N, C-alpha and C positions, 0 to 999 in steps of 0.2 A: 318598335316595342321596347319600352324601358324596363330594365331589370328592377325587381323589388329591392329596396334598401335592406341591408343586413344589419341587424342590431347586435352589437357585440357587448357581452357582459364583461366585467372585470376579469373573471376567470378565463374567458376566451382570449383576452389580451395576454394574460400570463402564458397560456398555451402557445400563442403565436411567438412569444419570446423564447419559450423552450424549443420550439421548432427552429427558430433562428439560431440559437446557441448550438443545437445539434448539427445543423447544416454547416455552420461556421467551423465546428470541430472537424467534421468530415473533410471539408476543403483544406484545412490546415494540416491534418495528419495523414491524409491518404498518400500512398506511395512509400511510406516508411515501414519496413517489415516489422519492427517491434511494436508498432501501433496498429497493426491490422485488426487485432482483437478489439481495440478501443473504437476503431472506425466502425466495426460491426455493431458494437454496443450502441454507439450514437445513431447508427442507421435504424436499428430496432426501435430505439427511443423516439426517433423522428417519425417513424411510421405509426407508433402507438399514439403519439400526440396528435398527428394528423388525423387519424381515424377518430380519435376522441373528439377533436374539434368538429369534424364533419358530422359525427353522430349527434352532438349536442345541438347543432344547427339544422338537424334533420335532413342532411344532404345525401345520406346513405340509408338504404332500407333495412339493413341488418346490423347487429352489433358485432364489431370485430375486436374492439378494445379488450373485452374479457379474455379472449383467446390470446391476445398479444401479451397478457400478463404471464403466460407460460413461456414466453420467449425472452423476457427481461432477465431472469435469473441466469439462464445459460449464456447469454451474450456477455453479461458482466463477468461470469466465471472465465470464459474464454479470453476476455480482455486481460484479466489478471494472469492467467496461465501464460499467455504469449509475452506479457510484459516481463515476468520474472523467470520464464523458462523459454528463451527464444529458440532453443533447440527443438521445441515442439510447436512449430508453426501451425496455422490453421490448415486442415486438410479436409477432403471430401467427407470422411466418416464423421467429422464433427457435426455434420448436419443432423445426425441422429438426435442430438440434444433438442432440436426444434420440432421433432415429430409430434410430441404432445400438443404443441400449439396448433399445428395443422389439423390434428384430429379434433381439437376443441372447436374448430370452426363449424363442424357439423352438429355441434350441440350448443349453438349460439342462443337458443331459447332458454337454456338452463343457466342463466347468468350467475345466480348465486353459487351453484356448485363449481362452475368454471373459475369464478373469482377466488373461491376458497382453495381450489387446487393450485391456482396461480400464485397465491400468497405462500402456500406451503412450498411450492417449487422454488420461489425466490429465496425463502429462508434457508432451504437446503443448499442452494448454490452459493448463497452468501457465506454460509459456514465453510464450504469447500474453498472459497476464495480467501477467507481469513486464514485457513490452514496453510495455504500456499504462501501467503504473505509472512506468516510466522516462520515458516521454513526458510524463506528468503532472508529474513532478518538474522536467523541463526547462521546462515551461510556467510553473509558479509561480515558477521562478527568473527568468524573463523579465518577470514581472509584479509580483512582491512583493519587499520587502526583508526581511520577517520570515518567511523560508522555513521556519525550524525549527519554527514553530508549525503549519504546514500540511503538513509532510512526512509521508509514509506509510511511513517506514522500518520501523515495527513490522509493517506488513502484508507488506512484502517479506521480512522475516526469517521470518514465519510461513509464507509461501509456499515459501521455500527449505527450511524445516524439513519442510514437507509433501512436497516433492519428495524429500528424503532418506528420509522415512518410506516413500514409495512404492517407492523403489529397494530399501530393506531388505525390504519386503514381497515384492518379486519374488524376492529371494535366498531368503527364508524359504520361499516357495511351491515353489521348485525344490529346496531341500534337505530339505523336509518328509519325503519317503520314507526319508531316511537318518538322520534325527534321532531320538533317544530320545523317548518319549511325554512325559515330564516337561519336557524342554527345549523341545519344540514348544509345550506349553501355556504355559510361562513366557514364551517369546518372544512369543507371541500376546497374552498378558495385558499385557506391557510396551507393545506396539504400541498396544493399545486405550487404555491410560492416557495415552500421548503424544497420541493423537488427541483424547481428552477435554480435555486441557490446551490443545490447539490450538483447539478449538471455543470453550472459555471465553475464550481469548485474543482470538479474533475478536470476540466479543461485547463484552468489556471495552474493546478498542481502539476500536470503533465508538462505544460509549457515551461514552467519554472524549474523542473528537474529533468533535464534532457540527457543526463549522464547515461552512459552505457552500463547497465546493471550487471553485476557478476552472474555468471552462469552457474546454476545449481548442479548441473550434471557432473562437472568435474569434482565438486565437493562430495557428492554422493558416491562417486566412483572411488574417491580417496578413502571414504569410510569403509567400503567393502574390501578394497585392496589391502588395507592395513589391519583388518579385523583380527588376523591370525598372528600378527607380529608380536614379539614379546615386549613387556613393559621395560625390561632392561635395555633393549635396543632403543626404545623411545626415550628413556631417561638419558642414555649416553648421547644421543643425537641432540636432545634438548640442551644438555650441558654445553655442547660445542656452539650451538646457535646462541645461547644466552651469553656466552663469553664474547662472541663476535658482536652481538648487538650492543653490549655494554662497552666493549673496548672502542668500537667505532662510533659509539653514541648515536646509533641509528634511530633510536626512539625520539631524538630531537627533531626529526623530519616530520612536519605536520601531516602529510598525506602518505605515510608509510604503508606499504602493502607487502603481502607475502612475496610478490614477484620481485620486489626490490632486494629482499634477502636472498631469493633464489638466484638472482643475477650475480650477487657477490660470492655466493658459496658454490654455485654450479649444481646445487641440489634441485630436485623437483619441488615446486610449490606445494604439491599435495603431501609430500613427505615432511616438509617443514610444518605444515598445518597439523599433521598427525603427531609429530614429535612434541609440539607445544601442547596439544590437547591431551595426549596420553602421558608424556614425560613431565610436563609442567602442570598438568591437571588444571588447565585454564584455557580460555580462548585467546586467540591472537590479540584481539582488541583489549581484553582485560590485562593481558601480560604487558603490552606496551604501555598502557595507561598506569599500571603499577609502577613502572620505571619512571614515568613522567612525574607522578606524584612524589616519589622519593626525591627526584631532582628538584621539584618545587620546594619541598621541605628543607632540603640542604641549602638551596640558594637563598631562601627566606631567612635562614639563620645566619648565613655567612655574608649576605648583602642586604641588611635591613633597610638601607637607604632606597632601594628600588621598590617600585610599586608591585603589588601582588599580581596585577594583570600583566605587567611587563615580564615578570618572572615566569608566569604561566605560558606566555607566548614563546619565551626563550626555551622553555622545557618541551615544546612541541605541540601544545594545545593550539587549536586553530581559532578559538573564540572564547570570550568570557563565559558565555552560556554553556558551552560544552565543558569547559574547565570546571565550573561550579557543579554541573550535573554529575560528571565523572568523579570529582573529589568527594562529593557527598555520598555517592554510591559506594565508593571504595572504603571510606573511613567512617561513614555514618554521621559526619558533621560537616557544616559549611567550612570552607578553607580558613577564614579568619578565626573562627571559634576553635578549630583544631590546632592552629598555630599558637593561639593563646594558651591552650591547655598544655602545650609542650613547655611553655615558659614557667608555668606555675609548679 
């Protein structure tokens, strides 16, 4: 007995590609503690795509995909949480996030309501994920001078894009009864292509940024521990740290971190961070970059024969792009324009 041929539509091919990307990601990232949340997210996505594919080809009698929409948000949030807060690994109680998805399986016939709840759930969890990422960026700014190397802006943009895609999907679902058949299919196909690109972007971003991210727990403990200390103490400690950094020209080191200063002074990195924040009224990153910019200005005036890029690299900046971005942020002008203004 011969099996009936299966006719695949373009959207089905895109779904198979999404399934392939998800399985590839799981194979590449499994076994790495920091990426357990991401493996879970790709697993949930793979199951959602698989059920969606089977449903469209009428291989399953009930619709599971709407209920899976209630699992997408939690899996993405848990991925971000484990990524930026490795001290909070996945545990059994995290399964509570997926209870609504299990409950929704019993209401599979109410597709519209389940999809609406799924979209709302995803938006809520995406917002929680963005809050975690913003706190992570604040933490690395307090602890590192080379923040551009560890920033997760690419992940923020992917999450914002995903939020936009969810909103568009809500609009599409509500307009579906009023749209022509061809337009509905084209819209759905474009949504699936964008989702495929997002999945590939997640995987590429993680593979290209394998650094061990700073732990937020130490940063938060430092804030609590030093909350009662006096500003006079902070100012006194900052003065000593500032003298050391300038005397030893530590700011010329491209990847300077709090731990480097802690190793030289014997102080705790948490106390150094607190002293710079409270005594210097700035973040560690901004403090170091202020010294670097002052160095650039001084060298540009004393060594006009050198190129601005060479001066920036000598002053501790790691790249032209980071130098330009930091300089404009600090002075409000591009480097060349600012230096010309000093001559006039």
